[in-house]
C-alpha positions in Angstrom: 174.9 38.2 133.8 173.7 40.9 133.8 177.3 42.4 135.5 179.2 40.6 133.2 177.3 42.1 130.2 177.2 45.6 131.1 181.5 45.6 131.4 181.3 43.7 128.3 179.6 47.1 127.0 181.4 49.6 128.6 185.0 48.1 127.5 184.8 48.9 123.8 183.8 53.1 124.8 186.6 53.5 127.3 189.4 52.5 124.7 187.2 55.4 122.7 188.0 57.9 125.0 192.2 57.5 124.1 191.0 59.9 121.2 190.0 63.3 122.0 193.3 64.9 121.1 193.4 63.3 118.4 189.9 65.2 116.9 190.8 68.2 118.5 194.6 69.0 116.8 192.5 67.4 113.5 189.5 70.4 114.0 192.0 73.0 114.5 194.1 71.5 111.2 191.2 71.3 109.4 190.1 75.6 110.9 194.0 76.5 109.4 194.0 75.2 106.1 190.0 76.4 105.1 192.0 80.1 107.0 194.9 80.2 105.0 193.2 79.0 101.4 190.2 80.3 101.5 189.3 83.4 104.0 192.8 84.8 104.1 193.0 85.3 99.5 189.4 86.7 99.9 190.2 89.7 102.2 193.5 90.6 100.5 191.7 90.4 97.7 188.3 92.7 99.3 191.9 95.5 100.7 193.2 95.6 96.9 189.0 96.3 95.7 188.7 98.8 98.3 192.0 100.1 97.2 191.5 100.9 93.9 187.9 102.5 94.5 189.9 104.7 97.4 192.1 105.8 94.7 190.1 106.1 91.6 190.5 110.1 89.5 189.2 111.7 86.8 189.7 109.9 83.2 190.1 106.5 85.5 189.3 103.5 82.5 187.0 101.2 84.7 184.4 98.5 84.4 181.4 97.6 86.4 180.3 94.0 88.3 177.4 94.6 85.5 180.3 94.4 82.6 179.6 98.2 80.9 182.8 99.9 80.0 183.4 103.3 80.5 185.9 106.6 82.2 185.4 108.4 85.2 184.0 111.7 85.0 182.6 113.0 88.5 183.3 111.2 91.8 181.5 111.8 94.5 181.5 110.1 98.0 179.3 107.6 96.9 179.0 107.4 93.3 180.5 107.6 90.3 179.5 109.1 87.1 181.0 107.6 84.3 181.4 108.6 80.3 180.7 105.0 79.0 180.0 106.3 74.8 180.2 109.7 73.0 177.7 111.9 75.5 176.1 109.3 77.7 176.8 109.0 81.2 175.5 106.7 83.6 175.6 106.7 87.2 176.7 103.7 89.3 177.5 102.9 93.2 181.8 102.5 93.5 181.1 99.7 95.3 180.1 98.1 91.2 183.7 99.3 90.1 185.1 95.9 89.6 188.4 97.2 88.3 190.5 99.3 86.4 190.5 98.5 83.1 193.0 100.6 81.7 195.3 97.9 83.9 193.6 94.7 81.6 194.7 96.2 78.4 198.2 96.7 79.3 198.4 92.7 80.9 196.5 91.5 77.5 200.1 92.5 75.1 
């Protein structure tokens, strides 16, 4: 009686083992979709932002991450001096610059 009970319990487990390959295919497909729609576009955007920061020039109009609009007055290795209004100048980290303001104006028109 106990042997029959043991065999009946083991039978459903044996039929579930055949789906192992399908499980791994689904996991791989999930990672592929996540890479295509999330990771790849984010890396592309980061590369464009790095290129923008490397190509900064005096006189460029930029926006900081905090929303401050300014014109580049001086560039050093890690910081940028922005002319904000009149004679007001701010020194900010290059990594806080988000985009070129002059490009944003041309897109709106």
